[in-house]
C-alpha positions, -999 to 999 in steps of 0.1 A, spaced: 122 -685 -179 87 -686 -196 91 -651 -210 126 -660 -223 111 -691 -242 83 -669 -256 109 -644 -267 130 -671 -284 99 -685 -301 89 -651 -314 125 -645 -328 125 -679 -345 91 -672 -361 103 -639 -373 135 -654 -387 116 -682 -405 93 -655 -420 124 -635 -432 139 -667 -448 107 -675 -466 102 -640 -481 139 -639 -490 140 -674 -507 105 -673 -523 113 -648 -552 144 -668 -563 126 -701 -561 97 -686 -580 121 -674 -607 138 -709 -608 104 -726 -611 93 -704 -640 126 -710 -658 119 -747 -658 83 -744 -667 66 -745 -701 65 -708 -713 29 -711 -726 18 -727 -693 36 -699 -674 13 -673 -689 -16 -689 -671 -1 -679 -638 -2 -697 -605 35 -708 -605 48 -709 -570 81 -726 -560 79 -756 -583 73 -759 -621 39 -771 -631 49 -783 -665 86 -792 -662 108 -786 -693 144 -778 -702 133 -762 -734 137 -726 -721 174 -731 -716 179 -750 -748 162 -722 -767 182 -696 -748 215 -711 -758 204 -719 -793 193 -683 -799 227 -669 -790 254 -683 -813 280 -662 -795 271 -672 -759 300 -695 -753 326 -670 -763 307 -642 -744 306 -665 -713 344 -669 -712 348 -632 -718 326 -625 -688 345 -651 -667 379 -636 -677 369 -600 -670 353 -610 -637 384 -628 -624 409 -601 -635 387 -573 -622 381 -591 -589 418 -595 -583 433 -563 -596 405 -540 -584 407 -547 -546 445 -547 -548 446 -512 -564 420 -500 -539 441 -514 -510 472 -497 -523 453 -464 -526 438 -468 -491 470 -476 -473 486 -442 -475 453 -426 -467 452 -446 -435 486 -433 -425 484 -403 -402 520 -393 -412 509 -389 -448 509 -351 -454 482 -349 -480 459 -374 -463 429 -352 -458 432 -335 -492 432 -367 -512 405 -382 -490 382 -352 -497 389 -353 -534 381 -390 -534 348 -386 -515 337 -358 -539 338 -384 -567 312 -405 -549 287 -376 -553 298 -358 -584 303 -376 -617 316 -364 -650 288 -380 -669 285 -404 -698 298 -381 -726 330 -371 -708 336 -407 -698 332 -418 -734 356 -391 -747 381 -401 -721 380 -438 -731 383 -428 -767 413 -406 -761 430 -433 -741 425 -456 -771 406 -482 -751 377 -484 -775 372 -520 -788 398 -532 -763 393 -558 -736 410 -535 -711 381 -511 -712 363 -536 -690 392 -536 -665 411 -503 -662 381 -478 -656 369 -500 -627 402 -506 -609 395 -477 -585 363 -474 -565 359 -445 -540 335 -465 -518 358 -495 -517 388 -474 -509 370 -457 -480 358 -491 -467 394 -506 -468 408 -474 -453 384 -476 -424 394 -512 -418 431 -503 -418 425 -475 -393 413 -502 -368 445 -522 -372 472 -519 -344 499 -495 -356 525 -512 -334 531 -540 -359 540 -515 -387 562 -495 -364 581 -526 -352 586 -537 -388 599 -503 -397 624 -504 -368 636 -538 -382 643 -521 -415 611 -529 -435 600 -502 -460 564 -493 -469 561 -520 -497 572 -548 -474 549 -535 -446 520 -533 -470 524 -567 -487 536 -588 -457 517 -572 -428 489 -549 -438 474 -568 -468 473 -603 -450 455 -587 -421 430 -571 -444 418 -604 -457 381 -600 -445 376 -566 -461 396 -576 -493 373 -606 -497 343 -583 -493 356 -559 -519 364 -588 -542 328 -599 -541 316 -564 -548 340 -561 -578 331 -596 -591 294 -588 -590 299 -555 -607 321 -570 -635 297 -600 -640 266 -579 -642 279 -552 -665 266 -551 -701 266 -514 -707 304 -512 -713 300 -535 -743 271 -515 -756 289 -482 -754 326 -490 -760 325 -519 -785 318 -514 -822 319 -535 -853 336 -569 -850 348 -562 -815 312 -562 -803 311 -599 -813 346 -611 -803 347 -592 -770 310 -593 -762 300 -604 -726 274 -628 -715 251 -602 -701 252 -582 -734 243 -613 -754 215 -622 -730 202 -586 -732 200 -589 -770 181 -622 -767 157 -607 -742 152 -577 -765 146 -601 -794 121 -622 -774 102 -590 -765 103 -573 -799 112 -599 -825 143 -578 -834 181 -582 -833 187 -619 -829 178 -644 -856 155 -669 -838 153 -704 -853 137 -723 -825 99 -726 -829 94 -727 -792 114 -695 -787 93 -678 -814 63 -689 -794 80 -674 -763 78 -640 -780 42 -640 -771 49 -652 -736 85 -641 -728 82 -646 -690 99 -681 -689 128 -669 -711 133 -639 -689 134 -662 -659 160 -685 -676 181 -655 -684 179 -644 -647 190 -678 -635 219 -679 -660 231 -645 -648 227 -653 -611 239 -688 -605 277 -681 -611 277 -655 -584 257 -677 -561 284 -704 -565 312 -680 -556 294 -663 -526 298 -692 -501 336 -691 -504 337 -654 -493 306 -654 -471 326 -660 -438 346 -628 -445 317 -607 -457 301 -597 -424 334 -591 -406 347 -571 -436 317 -548 -436 313 -544 -398 349 -540 -388 355 -515 -416 326 -494 -403 331 -493 -366 349 -460 -364 369 -435 -384 
């Protein structure tokens, strides 16, 4: 009994240590984002701001005149991508999970090859241009609908599902579409929620698509939050692209740490708000989809 209590105490100490080292970096970023930028340069900020101020956030949103529109563009692409992406991946994974699908192994191998071999940036750019997706909102959505990793994850989950339900539904006259949408898809809720989180994070964090595929006026009207924040960060560091009117933001050019932390918080908080709603599915979606092939 004494050894069991000692073991439990050791586990609790280890878990507290893990929680501390996990939370500390984010709390440190949060504290610096609310701290005076000149004071931040002195160092010594831990998990609370030494000279509390909201000026970093005021300057951040004052510097980017297009931030509100870019924010809604990011929200829209994240929502659409997080809904359509997992659905398309699940529709791709379903026939690959069927043992009676003749080309099962061929398509699976072709899919897995794409996880290791990529066409590269120039062929991707030429493909997007030839598909007339340049300067279009759909360039954010269509290229990311299919993910090889997500398809393999969903397929592995489907392989662990009892086949008797699908067979009994087929005996009752159900076709593949009815079986997929009414039986398979509802049972895949944990892994679908996991893939939705992956897709949402990827869509939310992406700024490179705007940089590569948007030109001229479209780069303003269809810009994303991350791209606008990247421009502000570049301006703070180099005094370049963005016209800076705020005196304190001009001062921050000499000490950009606080502005960087504010940008990090603005990019991170929306995903942190969404995560608790899918967290209960996250572990089961990952683990059940990885038990066996």
